[in-house]
N, C-alpha and C positions, 0 to 999 in steps of 0.2 A: 283856409285851409283847415283840412282836415286831420284830426287826433292822431296817432300812434294806434290808440284803441279803436277807434272807428276806421281805420285801416285794417288791423288784424281782424277785425269782424265783418270784412268784408272781402278778404283777401282769395284770391282765386287757390284752387289748392294746393297747386304747387307752388305758391308764395307764403303759405303758413308757417311755418318753421322759419325760413327767413324773416317775416315779421315778427313771429315770437323774438328774436334775438334783438332787434331793433326795437321792440318795445321795451324789453328788461335792459337795453344801453341806455335809453333814453331814462328810463327811472332811476337810474345809477350816475347819470349825468355824466356816461361816455359817450360825448357828441359825436366824437369820429368815427366810432366804431358802429353808431346808428346809421351817422351817414353814408357811410360806408354799404352796411345791409341795404340802405332804402334804396342807393343807387342803383345797386344790381338788380333787386327789386324791378324798380323802375324800369330798366335797359330791357329786362327781360317781357316785359307787359308795355310796350313802346306802342302807342296808338292808342290805348286803351284809357279810359278815362281813371282807371283805377291806379294805372302807372303814372297819371299826370299828377294824382294827388303822392304817390310815394315819390315821385321827383320835386314836388314841391314842399314836402317836408325833408325831404333829402336835404336840401338848399338851406334850409332853416339850421336843421344839424349842423350844417358846415359853418354857418354864420356865427353861432352859437361858438364851435371851432375857433373861429379868426378873431372873434371879437376875446379869446380867452379864458372863455366861461370855464370852471375850473369841474372836475370830475367830484362827485359827493363823494364824504368821508363814509 
């Protein structure tokens, strides 16, 4: 699985802002927002390797939500 930073650095032009938001959300420990941004990016890039990587990271973030990982203070 690629990191949020890796995704940001290789994001298609139309996904840069969304990926920046996801990167910040992960840094803040806001897993639900990060999953949301990444799922939307993955949907728009379906069928591309980058979209698959975004979907994998979205699943990881969603798993953090499901386990009750608290946001950072």
